[in-house]
N, CA, C and O atoms as CSV, one atom per row, in Angstrom:
chain,resi,resn,atom,element,x,y,z
A,1,UNK,N,N,125.448,167.040,206.549
A,1,UNK,CA,C,126.363,165.935,206.480
A,1,UNK,C,C,125.634,164.422,206.848
A,1,UNK,O,O,126.367,163.474,207.127
A,2,UNK,N,N,124.450,164.296,206.832
A,2,UNK,CA,C,123.140,163.473,207.151
A,2,UNK,C,C,123.991,162.322,207.297
A,2,UNK,O,O,123.959,161.857,206.157
A,3,UNK,N,N,124.890,161.407,208.122
A,3,UNK,CA,C,124.574,159.992,208.164
A,3,UNK,C,C,123.941,159.059,208.316
A,3,UNK,O,O,122.991,159.029,209.097
A,4,UNK,N,N,124.335,158.036,207.574
A,4,UNK,CA,C,123.439,157.210,207.047
A,4,UNK,C,C,123.617,156.113,208.503
A,4,UNK,O,O,124.716,155.895,209.012
A,5,UNK,N,N,122.738,155.707,208.848
A,5,UNK,CA,C,122.235,154.701,210.176
A,5,UNK,C,C,122.099,153.351,210.035
A,5,UNK,O,O,121.274,153.002,209.191
A,6,UNK,N,N,122.560,152.674,210.505
A,6,UNK,CA,C,122.111,151.032,210.495
A,6,UNK,C,C,121.865,150.569,211.994
A,6,UNK,O,O,122.587,150.802,212.963
A,7,UNK,N,N,120.821,149.947,211.960
A,7,UNK,CA,C,120.943,149.156,213.386
A,7,UNK,C,C,120.700,147.478,213.049
A,7,UNK,O,O,119.883,146.931,212.309
A,8,UNK,N,N,121.898,146.858,214.024
A,8,UNK,CA,C,122.238,145.691,214.104
A,8,UNK,C,C,122.018,145.091,215.470
A,8,UNK,O,O,122.895,145.070,216.334
A,9,UNK,N,N,120.747,144.582,215.626
A,9,UNK,CA,C,120.315,144.299,217.032
A,9,UNK,C,C,120.561,145.518,217.615
A,9,UNK,O,O,120.228,146.597,217.125
A,10,UNK,N,N,121.361,145.302,219.049
A,10,UNK,CA,C,121.464,146.522,219.650
A,10,UNK,C,C,122.877,147.807,219.671
A,10,UNK,O,O,123.372,148.650,220.420
A,11,UNK,N,N,123.075,147.102,218.006
A,11,UNK,CA,C,124.038,148.197,217.909
A,11,UNK,C,C,123.518,149.258,216.734
A,11,UNK,O,O,122.513,149.027,216.062
A,12,UNK,N,N,124.275,150.359,216.589
A,12,UNK,CA,C,123.660,151.142,215.652
A,12,UNK,C,C,125.423,151.638,214.864
A,12,UNK,O,O,126.517,152.000,215.296
A,13,UNK,N,N,124.888,151.406,213.724
A,13,UNK,CA,C,126.384,151.636,212.556
A,13,UNK,C,C,126.102,152.812,212.175
A,13,UNK,O,O,124.971,152.959,211.710
A,14,UNK,N,N,127.024,154.039,212.242
A,14,UNK,CA,C,126.989,155.350,211.604
A,14,UNK,C,C,127.865,155.173,210.548
A,14,UNK,O,O,128.942,154.582,210.624
A,15,UNK,N,N,127.307,155.783,209.383
A,15,UNK,CA,C,128.448,155.563,208.037
A,15,UNK,C,C,128.785,157.282,207.214
A,15,UNK,O,O,128.446,157.656,206.091
A,16,UNK,N,N,129.199,157.682,207.787
A,16,UNK,CA,C,129.786,159.181,207.691
A,16,UNK,C,C,129.688,159.380,206.043
A,16,UNK,O,O,130.375,158.671,205.308
A,17,UNK,N,N,128.862,160.307,205.554
A,17,UNK,CA,C,129.112,160.308,204.334
A,17,UNK,C,C,129.956,161.321,203.678
A,17,UNK,O,O,129.501,162.052,202.799
A,18,UNK,N,N,131.109,161.376,204.063
A,18,UNK,CA,C,131.835,162.705,203.658
A,18,UNK,C,C,133.259,162.008,203.409
A,18,UNK,O,O,133.507,160.899,203.882
A,19,UNK,N,N,133.797,162.432,202.955
A,19,UNK,CA,C,135.142,162.119,203.005
A,19,UNK,C,C,136.339,163.026,203.966
A,19,UNK,O,O,137.384,162.449,204.267
A,20,UNK,N,N,136.215,163.775,204.197
A,20,UNK,CA,C,136.841,164.879,205.240
A,20,UNK,C,C,136.260,165.097,206.648
A,20,UNK,O,O,135.059,165.368,206.636
A,21,UNK,N,N,136.835,165.039,207.843
A,21,UNK,CA,C,136.274,165.168,209.055
A,21,UNK,C,C,137.306,166.448,209.178
A,21,UNK,O,O,138.531,166.354,209.260
A,22,UNK,N,N,136.786,167.270,209.174
A,22,UNK,CA,C,137.884,168.570,209.680
A,22,UNK,C,C,137.133,169.990,210.138
A,22,UNK,O,O,135.903,169.971,210.169
A,23,UNK,N,N,137.550,170.723,210.350
A,23,UNK,CA,C,137.516,172.556,211.015
A,23,UNK,C,C,135.966,172.708,210.145
A,23,UNK,O,O,134.953,173.171,210.670
A,24,UNK,N,N,136.038,172.278,208.913
A,24,UNK,CA,C,135.209,173.210,208.243
A,24,UNK,C,C,133.827,172.557,208.411
A,24,UNK,O,O,132.843,173.259,208.178
A,25,UNK,N,N,133.660,171.289,208.792
A,25,UNK,CA,C,132.371,170.273,209.074
A,25,UNK,C,C,131.713,169.490,210.223
A,25,UNK,O,O,130.642,168.889,210.301
A,26,UNK,N,N,133.040,169.770,211.359
A,26,UNK,CA,C,132.743,169.137,212.696
A,26,UNK,C,C,131.965,169.592,213.411
A,26,UNK,O,O,131.642,168.998,214.440
A,27,UNK,N,N,131.376,170.934,213.019
A,27,UNK,CA,C,130.062,171.375,213.853
A,27,UNK,C,C,128.669,170.942,213.207
A,27,UNK,O,O,127.566,170.890,213.749
A,28,UNK,N,N,128.938,170.724,212.238
A,28,UNK,CA,C,127.473,169.926,211.640
A,28,UNK,C,C,127.457,168.586,212.438
A,28,UNK,O,O,126.821,168.253,213.438
A,29,UNK,N,N,128.574,167.780,211.489
A,29,UNK,CA,C,128.994,166.319,212.437
A,29,UNK,C,C,128.686,166.005,214.114
A,29,UNK,O,O,128.163,164.971,214.530
A,30,UNK,N,N,128.987,166.764,214.670
A,30,UNK,CA,C,129.039,166.973,216.020
A,30,UNK,C,C,127.032,166.952,216.366
A,30,UNK,O,O,126.438,166.371,217.274
A,31,UNK,N,N,126.521,167.733,215.350
A,31,UNK,CA,C,124.827,168.131,215.858
A,31,UNK,C,C,124.748,166.742,215.215
A,31,UNK,O,O,124.810,165.696,215.860
A,32,UNK,N,N,124.646,166.802,214.274
A,32,UNK,CA,C,124.403,164.965,213.250
A,32,UNK,C,C,124.148,163.739,213.862
A,32,UNK,O,O,123.190,162.983,213.700
A,33,UNK,N,N,125.384,163.605,214.778
A,33,UNK,CA,C,125.976,162.175,215.392
A,33,UNK,C,C,125.375,162.468,216.651
A,33,UNK,O,O,125.190,161.507,217.397
A,34,UNK,N,N,125.051,163.549,217.018
A,34,UNK,CA,C,124.892,163.871,218.905
A,34,UNK,C,C,123.524,163.227,218.935
A,34,UNK,O,O,123.522,162.331,219.779
A,35,UNK,N,N,122.390,163.352,218.340
A,35,UNK,CA,C,120.974,162.259,218.753
A,35,UNK,C,C,121.457,160.855,219.219
A,35,UNK,O,O,121.346,160.310,220.317
A,36,UNK,N,N,122.112,160.369,217.883
A,36,UNK,CA,C,122.517,158.882,218.128
A,36,UNK,C,C,123.293,158.775,219.221
A,36,UNK,O,O,123.183,157.697,219.805
A,37,UNK,N,N,124.020,159.528,219.667
A,37,UNK,CA,C,125.026,159.244,220.803
A,37,UNK,C,C,124.491,159.523,221.419
A,37,UNK,O,O,125.323,159.373,222.314
A,38,UNK,N,N,123.243,160.069,222.179
A,38,UNK,CA,C,122.582,160.339,223.448
A,38,UNK,C,C,121.598,158.923,223.707
A,38,UNK,O,O,121.531,158.169,224.678
A,39,UNK,N,N,120.888,158.924,222.406
A,39,UNK,CA,C,119.940,157.569,222.544
A,39,UNK,C,C,120.276,156.176,222.231
A,39,UNK,O,O,119.451,155.263,222.204
A,40,UNK,N,N,121.760,156.038,221.952
A,40,UNK,CA,C,122.324,154.819,221.791
A,40,UNK,C,C,123.246,154.291,222.658
A,40,UNK,O,O,124.060,155.157,222.976
A,41,UNK,N,N,123.426,153.384,223.096
A,41,UNK,CA,C,124.943,152.683,224.274
A,41,UNK,C,C,125.545,151.751,223.394
A,41,UNK,O,O,126.288,151.026,224.055
A,42,UNK,N,N,125.552,151.404,222.000
A,42,UNK,CA,C,126.652,150.572,221.072
A,42,UNK,C,C,126.602,151.178,219.952
A,42,UNK,O,O,125.697,151.077,219.125
A,43,UNK,N,N,127.707,151.929,219.862
A,43,UNK,CA,C,127.656,152.703,218.492
A,43,UNK,C,C,129.134,152.377,217.723
A,43,UNK,O,O,130.181,152.479,218.362
A,44,UNK,N,N,129.128,151.956,216.226
A,44,UNK,CA,C,130.176,151.896,215.596
A,44,UNK,C,C,130.064,153.229,214.740
A,44,UNK,O,O,129.024,153.824,214.460
A,45,UNK,N,N,131.475,153.596,214.358
A,45,UNK,CA,C,131.586,154.786,213.315
A,45,UNK,C,C,132.094,153.901,212.398
A,45,UNK,O,O,132.950,153.073,212.711
A,46,UNK,N,N,131.580,154.019,211.141
A,46,UNK,CA,C,131.932,153.268,209.752
A,46,UNK,C,C,132.964,154.287,209.018
A,46,UNK,O,O,132.412,155.005,208.184
A,47,UNK,N,N,134.174,154.455,209.156
A,47,UNK,CA,C,134.925,155.654,208.154
A,47,UNK,C,C,135.305,155.204,207.113
A,47,UNK,O,O,135.927,156.069,206.496
A,48,UNK,N,N,135.239,154.106,206.495
A,48,UNK,CA,C,135.345,153.885,204.892
A,48,UNK,C,C,135.544,154.975,204.025
A,48,UNK,O,O,136.544,155.003,203.307
A,49,UNK,N,N,134.255,156.363,203.999
A,49,UNK,CA,C,134.544,157.199,203.256
A,49,UNK,C,C,135.362,158.327,203.343
A,49,UNK,O,O,135.530,159.106,202.405
A,50,UNK,N,N,136.070,158.476,204.868
A,50,UNK,CA,C,137.039,159.500,205.000
A,50,UNK,C,C,138.095,158.996,205.054
A,50,UNK,O,O,138.541,157.948,205.519
A,51,UNK,N,N,138.749,160.417,204.173
A,51,UNK,CA,C,140.075,159.843,203.603
A,51,UNK,C,C,141.203,161.290,204.410
A,51,UNK,O,O,142.376,161.575,204.168
A,52,UNK,N,N,140.451,161.771,205.152
A,52,UNK,CA,C,141.100,163.347,206.022
A,52,UNK,C,C,140.170,163.411,207.400
A,52,UNK,O,O,139.011,163.511,207.801
A,53,UNK,N,N,141.479,163.283,207.796
A,53,UNK,CA,C,140.840,163.859,209.544
A,53,UNK,C,C,141.795,164.819,210.134
A,53,UNK,O,O,143.011,164.630,210.105
A,54,UNK,N,N,141.172,165.964,210.728
A,54,UNK,CA,C,142.208,167.141,211.094
A,54,UNK,C,C,141.826,166.872,212.822
A,54,UNK,O,O,140.928,166.195,213.323
A,55,UNK,N,N,143.262,167.972,213.672
A,55,UNK,CA,C,142.740,167.596,214.827
A,55,UNK,C,C,141.637,168.034,215.425
A,55,UNK,O,O,141.561,167.732,216.616
A,56,UNK,N,N,140.556,168.787,214.879
A,56,UNK,CA,C,138.672,169.162,215.062
A,56,UNK,C,C,138.280,167.916,214.805
A,56,UNK,O,O,137.719,167.469,215.806
A,57,UNK,N,N,138.314,167.090,213.869
A,57,UNK,CA,C,137.575,165.864,213.897
A,57,UNK,C,C,138.202,165.012,215.040
A,57,UNK,O,O,137.578,164.661,216.040
A,58,UNK,N,N,139.504,164.720,214.781
A,58,UNK,CA,C,139.878,163.688,216.134
A,58,UNK,C,C,139.240,163.758,217.388
A,58,UNK,O,O,138.857,162.792,218.048
A,59,UNK,N,N,139.108,165.433,217.802
A,59,UNK,CA,C,138.127,165.825,219.153
A,59,UNK,C,C,137.151,165.542,219.167
A,59,UNK,O,O,136.597,165.249,220.227
A,60,UNK,N,N,136.514,165.509,217.963
A,60,UNK,CA,C,134.869,165.603,218.308
A,60,UNK,C,C,134.720,163.977,217.941
A,60,UNK,O,O,133.529,163.696,218.072
A,61,UNK,N,N,135.333,163.040,217.614
A,61,UNK,CA,C,134.893,161.470,217.712
A,61,UNK,C,C,135.338,161.375,219.066
A,61,UNK,O,O,134.688,160.640,219.810
A,62,UNK,N,N,136.678,162.201,219.682
A,62,UNK,CA,C,136.839,161.489,221.350
A,62,UNK,C,C,135.347,161.752,221.896
A,62,UNK,O,O,134.584,161.033,222.542
A,63,UNK,N,N,135.228,163.018,221.404
A,63,UNK,CA,C,134.197,163.623,222.379
A,63,UNK,C,C,133.059,162.852,222.424
A,63,UNK,O,O,132.352,162.934,223.429
A,64,UNK,N,N,132.636,161.847,221.190
A,64,UNK,CA,C,131.323,160.892,221.312
A,64,UNK,C,C,131.579,160.094,222.265
A,64,UNK,O,O,130.747,159.832,223.133
A,65,UNK,N,N,132.821,159.576,222.232
A,65,UNK,CA,C,133.356,158.166,222.729
A,65,UNK,C,C,132.912,159.010,224.357
A,65,UNK,O,O,131.861,158.853,224.980
A,66,UNK,N,N,133.693,159.604,224.609
A,66,UNK,CA,C,133.806,160.017,226.153
A,66,UNK,C,C,132.298,160.360,226.625
A,66,UNK,O,O,131.960,159.944,227.734
A,67,UNK,N,N,131.378,161.089,225.855
A,67,UNK,CA,C,130.123,161.274,225.883
A,67,UNK,C,C,129.417,159.694,226.305
A,67,UNK,O,O,129.070,159.290,227.415
A,68,UNK,N,N,129.371,159.107,225.161
A,68,UNK,CA,C,129.255,157.360,225.131
A,68,UNK,C,C,129.684,156.530,226.385
A,68,UNK,O,O,128.917,155.711,226.893
A,69,UNK,N,N,130.954,156.777,226.868
A,69,UNK,CA,C,131.308,156.275,228.193
A,69,UNK,C,C,130.674,156.515,229.605
A,69,UNK,O,O,130.551,155.772,230.578
A,70,UNK,N,N,130.400,157.504,229.428
A,70,UNK,CA,C,129.653,158.567,230.234
A,70,UNK,C,C,128.467,157.955,230.637
A,70,UNK,O,O,128.038,158.100,231.781
A,71,UNK,N,N,127.900,157.282,229.789
A,71,UNK,CA,C,126.529,156.859,229.700
A,71,UNK,C,C,126.743,155.689,229.979
A,71,UNK,O,O,125.644,155.159,230.138
A,72,UNK,N,N,127.655,154.871,230.154
A,72,UNK,CA,C,127.249,153.141,230.076
A,72,UNK,C,C,127.573,152.714,228.989
A,72,UNK,O,O,127.796,151.505,228.928
A,73,UNK,N,N,127.738,153.650,227.577
A,73,UNK,CA,C,128.052,152.648,226.481
A,73,UNK,C,C,129.579,153.072,225.838
A,73,UNK,O,O,130.487,153.692,226.391
A,74,UNK,N,N,129.511,152.464,224.368
A,74,UNK,CA,C,131.119,152.497,223.865
A,74,UNK,C,C,130.646,152.518,222.631
A,74,UNK,O,O,129.521,152.258,222.205
A,75,UNK,N,N,132.201,153.057,221.777
A,75,UNK,CA,C,132.392,153.567,220.784
A,75,UNK,C,C,133.301,152.722,220.092
A,75,UNK,O,O,134.291,152.355,220.727
A,76,UNK,N,N,133.140,152.271,218.708
A,76,UNK,CA,C,133.969,151.406,218.232
A,76,UNK,C,C,134.105,152.079,216.732
A,76,UNK,O,O,133.112,152.525,216.156
A,77,UNK,N,N,135.144,152.106,216.277
A,77,UNK,CA,C,135.576,152.389,215.022
A,77,UNK,C,C,135.928,151.059,213.944
A,77,UNK,O,O,136.521,149.997,214.134
A,78,UNK,N,N,135.229,151.693,212.662
A,78,UNK,CA,C,136.335,150.391,211.732
A,78,UNK,C,C,136.338,150.913,210.190
A,78,UNK,O,O,135.901,151.996,209.800
A,79,UNK,N,N,136.901,149.942,209.446
A,79,UNK,CA,C,136.923,150.732,208.093
A,79,UNK,C,C,137.635,151.948,207.684
A,79,UNK,O,O,137.447,152.584,206.647
A,80,UNK,N,N,138.553,152.217,208.707
A,80,UNK,CA,C,139.538,153.102,208.316
A,80,UNK,C,C,140.672,153.162,207.495
A,80,UNK,O,O,141.662,152.518,207.843
A,81,UNK,N,N,140.710,154.161,205.942
A,81,UNK,CA,C,141.671,153.959,205.531
A,81,UNK,C,C,143.097,154.619,206.054
A,81,UNK,O,O,143.326,155.407,206.971
A,82,UNK,N,N,144.170,153.811,204.853
A,82,UNK,CA,C,145.516,153.843,205.462
A,82,UNK,C,C,146.061,155.346,206.189
A,82,UNK,O,O,146.758,155.388,207.203
A,83,UNK,N,N,145.605,156.465,205.475
A,83,UNK,CA,C,145.694,157.876,205.920
A,83,UNK,C,C,145.342,158.258,206.773
A,83,UNK,O,O,145.927,159.102,207.452
A,84,UNK,N,N,144.313,157.780,207.004
A,84,UNK,CA,C,143.452,158.032,208.730
A,84,UNK,C,C,143.948,157.186,209.718
A,84,UNK,O,O,144.532,157.748,210.645
A,85,UNK,N,N,143.851,155.875,209.750
A,85,UNK,CA,C,144.961,155.147,210.327
A,85,UNK,C,C,146.047,155.130,210.786
A,85,UNK,O,O,146.441,154.774,211.897
A,86,UNK,N,N,146.799,155.699,209.537
A,86,UNK,CA,C,148.152,156.767,209.960
A,86,UNK,C,C,148.082,157.887,211.127
A,86,UNK,O,O,148.806,157.777,212.117
A,87,UNK,N,N,147.408,158.696,211.013
A,87,UNK,CA,C,147.057,159.560,211.550
A,87,UNK,C,C,146.457,159.208,213.305
A,87,UNK,O,O,146.938,159.821,214.258
A,88,UNK,N,N,145.553,158.324,213.445
A,88,UNK,CA,C,145.142,157.660,214.951
A,88,UNK,C,C,146.475,156.879,215.369
A,88,UNK,O,O,146.620,156.366,216.479
A,89,UNK,N,N,147.172,156.859,214.626
A,89,UNK,CA,C,148.335,155.938,215.158
A,89,UNK,C,C,149.772,157.163,215.579
A,89,UNK,O,O,150.521,157.118,216.555
A,90,UNK,N,N,149.756,157.916,214.727
A,90,UNK,CA,C,150.653,158.941,214.870
A,90,UNK,C,C,150.376,159.688,216.475
A,90,UNK,O,O,151.235,160.035,217.286
A,91,UNK,N,N,149.131,159.771,216.570
A,91,UNK,CA,C,148.675,160.481,218.042
A,91,UNK,C,C,148.507,159.435,218.786
A,91,UNK,O,O,148.205,159.732,219.942
A,92,UNK,N,N,148.587,158.320,218.574
A,92,UNK,CA,C,148.162,157.303,219.579
A,92,UNK,C,C,147.077,157.087,220.136
A,92,UNK,O,O,146.959,156.712,221.302
A,93,UNK,N,N,145.932,157.361,219.148
A,93,UNK,CA,C,144.475,157.321,219.597
A,93,UNK,C,C,144.184,155.612,219.140
A,93,UNK,O,O,143.515,154.694,219.613
A,94,UNK,N,N,144.703,155.713,218.461
A,94,UNK,CA,C,144.567,153.627,217.936
A,94,UNK,C,C,144.700,152.924,219.856
A,94,UNK,O,O,144.302,151.792,220.130
A,95,UNK,N,N,145.222,153.732,220.760
A,95,UNK,CA,C,145.356,153.235,222.173
A,95,UNK,C,C,144.141,153.378,222.926
A,95,UNK,O,O,143.819,152.542,223.770
A,96,UNK,N,N,143.241,154.702,222.587
A,96,UNK,CA,C,141.876,155.031,222.957
A,96,UNK,C,C,140.527,154.230,222.117
A,96,UNK,O,O,139.551,153.731,222.676
A,97,UNK,N,N,140.716,154.263,221.050
A,97,UNK,CA,C,139.991,153.730,220.592
A,97,UNK,C,C,139.894,152.227,220.195
A,97,UNK,O,O,140.901,151.834,219.606
A,98,UNK,N,N,138.685,151.069,220.423
A,98,UNK,CA,C,138.696,149.922,219.628
A,98,UNK,C,C,138.328,150.402,218.335
A,98,UNK,O,O,137.310,151.050,218.091
A,99,UNK,N,N,139.674,149.866,217.080
A,99,UNK,CA,C,139.302,149.891,215.862
A,99,UNK,C,C,139.661,148.491,215.128
A,99,UNK,O,O,140.503,147.593,215.113
A,100,UNK,N,N,138.316,148.959,214.463
A,100,UNK,CA,C,138.116,146.996,213.625
A,100,UNK,C,C,138.573,146.917,212.063
A,100,UNK,O,O,138.456,148.087,211.697
A,101,UNK,N,N,139.005,146.205,211.015
A,101,UNK,CA,C,138.980,146.138,209.916
A,101,UNK,C,C,137.759,146.406,209.371
A,101,UNK,O,O,137.829,147.312,208.540
A,102,UNK,N,N,136.424,145.858,209.562
A,102,UNK,CA,C,135.146,145.703,208.946
A,102,UNK,C,C,134.004,145.936,210.341
A,102,UNK,O,O,134.054,145.745,211.556
A,103,UNK,N,N,133.057,146.425,209.416
A,103,UNK,CA,C,131.918,146.856,210.193
A,103,UNK,C,C,131.482,145.451,211.298
A,103,UNK,O,O,131.146,145.449,212.482
A,104,UNK,N,N,131.648,144.441,210.403
A,104,UNK,CA,C,131.096,143.225,211.151
A,104,UNK,C,C,132.037,142.747,212.312
A,104,UNK,O,O,131.567,142.042,213.205
A,105,UNK,N,N,133.050,143.032,212.314
A,105,UNK,CA,C,134.350,142.658,213.548
A,105,UNK,C,C,133.947,143.814,214.371
A,105,UNK,O,O,133.984,143.219,215.448
A,106,UNK,N,N,133.584,145.034,214.692
A,106,UNK,CA,C,132.925,145.837,215.082
A,106,UNK,C,C,131.590,145.590,216.073
A,106,UNK,O,O,131.276,146.020,217.183
A,107,UNK,N,N,131.165,144.968,215.412
A,107,UNK,CA,C,129.616,144.612,215.412
A,107,UNK,C,C,129.890,143.061,216.784
A,107,UNK,O,O,129.422,143.050,217.923
A,108,UNK,N,N,130.551,142.222,216.296
A,108,UNK,CA,C,130.572,141.562,217.264
A,108,UNK,C,C,131.291,141.835,218.345
A,108,UNK,O,O,130.962,141.486,219.479
A,109,UNK,N,N,132.554,142.622,217.994
A,109,UNK,CA,C,133.074,142.832,219.566
A,109,UNK,C,C,132.272,143.785,220.612
A,109,UNK,O,O,132.795,144.517,221.452
A,110,UNK,N,N,130.936,143.616,220.378
A,110,UNK,CA,C,129.917,144.235,221.848
A,110,UNK,C,C,129.383,142.937,221.885
A,110,UNK,O,O,128.412,142.878,222.639
A,111,UNK,N,N,129.648,141.959,221.383
A,111,UNK,CA,C,128.794,140.887,222.074
A,111,UNK,C,C,129.824,140.159,222.964
A,111,UNK,O,O,129.384,139.197,223.594
A,112,UNK,N,N,131.231,140.495,223.125
A,112,UNK,CA,C,131.962,139.962,224.260
A,112,UNK,C,C,131.882,140.912,225.646
A,112,UNK,O,O,132.465,140.558,226.671
């Protein structure tokens, strides 16, 4: 699942190159973003390409947030499509995560 990384100042943007984040690829996701989570404090997950997330995927993203928070960092999400956004709202994850419409908004949020 090799994520695409972009550094913008002190923020690392992780573009997920898959259309699903579910039980079939969540282990690979955790492995591939693990080094980013361990090395960076300010991370944005760009979910523009992701059309489906199941409970395993939600758990993996939540795990990344907890890990970053424990290290004094933070995780922001951006570019959620309608189905993914609806899922986050259904399970009330939109109250836990900072979710932005686009990458630039998420990056600017770290400046505040």
